[in-house]
C-alpha positions as CSV (number, residue, x, y, z in Angstrom):
1,M,-30.7,14.5,-5.5
2,K,-31.1,10.9,-6.4
3,H,-30.5,11.5,-10.1
4,V,-27.4,13.6,-9.3
5,L,-26.0,10.7,-7.2
6,I,-26.8,8.2,-10.0
7,L,-25.0,10.4,-12.5
8,A,-22.0,10.9,-10.3
9,L,-21.7,7.2,-9.7
10,T,-22.0,6.5,-13.4
11,L,-19.3,9.0,-14.2
12,L,-17.0,7.6,-11.5
13,S,-17.4,4.1,-12.8
14,L,-16.6,5.3,-16.4
15,V,-13.5,7.1,-15.1
16,S,-12.3,4.0,-13.2
17,I,-13.0,1.7,-16.2
18,H,-11.1,4.1,-18.5
19,S,-8.1,4.2,-16.1
20,Q,-8.0,0.4,-16.2
21,N,-7.7,0.5,-20.0
22,T,-4.6,2.6,-20.1
23,I,-1.1,1.6,-21.0
24,T,1.5,3.5,-19.2
25,A,5.2,2.9,-18.4
26,E,5.5,0.8,-15.2
27,D,7.7,2.3,-12.5
28,G,11.2,1.0,-12.2
29,F,11.8,0.5,-15.9
30,T,12.9,2.8,-18.7
31,P,10.0,4.4,-20.6
32,Q,9.6,1.9,-23.5
33,V,10.5,-1.1,-21.4
34,G,8.0,0.1,-18.8
35,V,5.3,0.2,-21.5
36,L,6.2,-3.3,-22.6
37,V,5.9,-4.4,-19.0
38,S,2.5,-2.8,-18.7
39,M,1.3,-4.7,-21.7
40,L,2.8,-8.0,-20.6
41,N,1.2,-7.6,-17.2
42,D,-2.2,-6.7,-18.7
43,L,-2.2,-9.9,-20.7
44,S,-1.1,-12.1,-17.9
45,N,-3.7,-10.5,-15.6
46,R,-6.4,-11.3,-18.2
47,V,-5.3,-14.9,-18.4
48,E,-5.4,-15.2,-14.7
49,R,-8.8,-13.5,-14.3
50,T,-10.2,-15.9,-17.0
51,V,-9.1,-19.1,-15.4
52,K,-8.7,-18.5,-11.6
53,D,-12.0,-19.9,-10.6
54,L,-11.9,-23.1,-12.8
55,D,-12.0,-26.4,-11.0
56,A,-9.7,-29.3,-12.1
57,E,-12.4,-30.7,-14.5
58,G,-12.6,-27.3,-16.2
59,V,-8.8,-26.9,-16.5
60,D,-8.6,-30.4,-17.9
61,F,-11.5,-30.2,-20.3
62,L,-10.8,-31.1,-24.0
63,L,-13.0,-30.0,-26.8
64,D,-12.0,-33.2,-28.7
65,E,-9.2,-35.8,-28.7
66,N,-6.8,-33.5,-30.6
67,A,-7.4,-30.4,-28.4
68,N,-5.3,-28.8,-25.7
69,S,-6.7,-28.2,-22.2
70,I,-6.6,-24.9,-20.5
71,G,-3.9,-26.2,-18.2
72,T,-1.8,-27.1,-21.1
73,L,-2.3,-23.7,-22.7
74,I,-1.2,-21.9,-19.5
75,M,1.9,-24.1,-19.3
76,H,2.5,-23.4,-23.0
77,L,2.4,-19.7,-22.3
78,A,4.9,-20.1,-19.5
79,A,7.2,-22.2,-21.7
80,T,7.0,-19.7,-24.6
81,E,7.9,-16.9,-22.3
82,K,10.7,-19.0,-20.8
83,I,12.3,-19.7,-24.2
84,Y,12.2,-16.0,-25.1
85,Q,13.9,-15.3,-21.8
86,V,16.9,-17.5,-22.6
87,Y,16.8,-16.4,-26.2
88,T,16.8,-12.6,-25.6
89,F,18.4,-12.2,-22.2
90,E,20.9,-15.1,-22.1
91,K,21.5,-15.1,-25.9
92,R,21.0,-18.8,-26.4
93,E,18.5,-21.6,-27.0
94,F,17.2,-24.0,-24.3
95,N,19.8,-26.3,-22.9
96,D,19.0,-30.0,-22.5
97,E,17.7,-29.6,-19.0
98,E,15.4,-26.7,-20.0
99,A,14.2,-28.6,-23.1
100,E,13.3,-31.6,-20.9
101,A,11.5,-29.3,-18.4
102,W,9.6,-27.2,-20.9
103,G,9.5,-29.3,-24.1
104,T,6.1,-30.9,-23.5
105,A,4.5,-27.6,-22.8
106,M,6.1,-26.1,-25.9
107,S,4.9,-28.8,-28.2
108,M,1.6,-29.5,-26.5
109,G,-0.4,-32.4,-28.1
110,K,-0.9,-35.9,-26.8
111,D,2.0,-35.9,-24.4
112,A,0.8,-32.7,-22.8
113,Q,-2.7,-34.1,-22.5
114,K,-1.2,-36.8,-20.3
115,K,1.3,-34.6,-18.4
116,F,-1.0,-31.6,-17.6
117,T,-4.0,-33.2,-16.0
118,G,-5.5,-33.5,-12.6
119,K,-3.9,-30.4,-11.2
120,D,-5.4,-27.3,-9.7
121,V,-5.4,-24.2,-11.8
122,K,-3.3,-22.5,-9.1
123,E,-0.3,-24.8,-9.9
124,Y,-0.4,-23.7,-13.6
125,L,-0.8,-20.1,-12.7
126,E,2.1,-20.3,-10.2
127,S,4.4,-21.6,-12.9
128,F,3.3,-18.9,-15.3
129,K,3.8,-16.2,-12.5
130,K,7.2,-17.6,-11.7
131,V,8.4,-17.3,-15.3
132,R,6.9,-13.7,-15.4
133,A,8.7,-12.7,-12.3
134,K,12.0,-13.7,-13.9
135,T,11.1,-11.8,-17.1
136,L,10.5,-8.7,-15.0
137,E,13.8,-9.2,-13.1
138,Y,15.6,-9.4,-16.5
139,L,13.7,-6.4,-17.9
140,K,14.7,-4.2,-15.0
141,T,18.3,-4.6,-16.2
142,K,17.5,-3.4,-19.7
143,D,17.0,0.0,-21.3
144,D,15.1,1.3,-24.3
145,A,18.2,1.0,-26.5
146,W,18.3,-2.8,-25.8
147,L,14.8,-3.1,-27.2
148,G,16.0,-1.9,-30.6
149,E,19.0,-4.2,-30.6
150,N,19.0,-7.4,-32.6
151,T,18.9,-10.8,-30.9
152,F,22.2,-12.7,-30.8
153,D,21.4,-14.5,-34.1
154,N,20.2,-11.3,-35.8
155,S,16.8,-12.8,-36.6
156,M,14.7,-10.0,-34.9
157,N,15.1,-7.2,-32.5
158,H,14.3,-7.6,-28.8
159,Y,11.2,-5.4,-29.1
160,W,9.7,-7.7,-31.8
161,A,10.6,-10.8,-29.7
162,W,8.7,-9.5,-26.7
163,F,5.9,-8.2,-28.9
164,H,5.6,-11.8,-30.2
165,V,5.4,-13.1,-26.6
166,M,2.4,-10.8,-26.1
167,E,0.9,-11.7,-29.5
168,H,1.2,-15.4,-28.5
169,Q,-0.4,-14.8,-25.2
170,S,-3.3,-13.0,-26.7
171,S,-3.9,-15.7,-29.3
172,H,-3.9,-18.4,-26.7
173,L,-6.1,-16.3,-24.4
174,G,-8.7,-16.4,-27.2
175,Q,-8.4,-20.2,-27.2
176,I,-8.8,-20.4,-23.4
177,L,-11.9,-18.2,-23.6
178,L,-13.4,-20.4,-26.3
179,I,-12.7,-23.6,-24.3
180,K,-14.1,-22.1,-21.1
181,K,-17.4,-21.4,-22.9
182,R,-17.6,-25.0,-24.0
183,I,-17.0,-26.6,-20.6
184,P,-20.1,-28.6,-19.8
185,K,-22.1,-27.2,-16.9
186,A,-22.9,-29.6,-14.1
């Protein structure tokens, strides 16, 4: 009986692990937009799970004097998603106010090292989540045909633009994971 119980628990855990690794269309969206939303949410959930327990020292840690901190990288992800919102949904570039608000996070570097320091990880995640909530709000108004349409300047289609947002998040998640492994243990 003990072996049967162990086997049943093992199979149940495999089924639940497999169901977590499934991309399906999110409810409330057209099919392809829903799949896009599922992938975007998977990436943002991974970013959050990776950093949610870091203290301020961990969030501010720099590998060297030219590196970006985890806090800066989270803000960079939010800024990148924000610029693609205005680019794809509002058919424009950042205005002066938005460039002022998001420019340091977009460019990172020394200015970001100064600006994004001494804050709790929850502040950075809240900014990231706020931008994501707006993205989801916008995507609810779009359909699958919109994904195939070109951006206002014809440089790409909307699907590629949002694929790039995901690609960007994945790339910086790799950096975050590397930095997290290098944080000195107390």
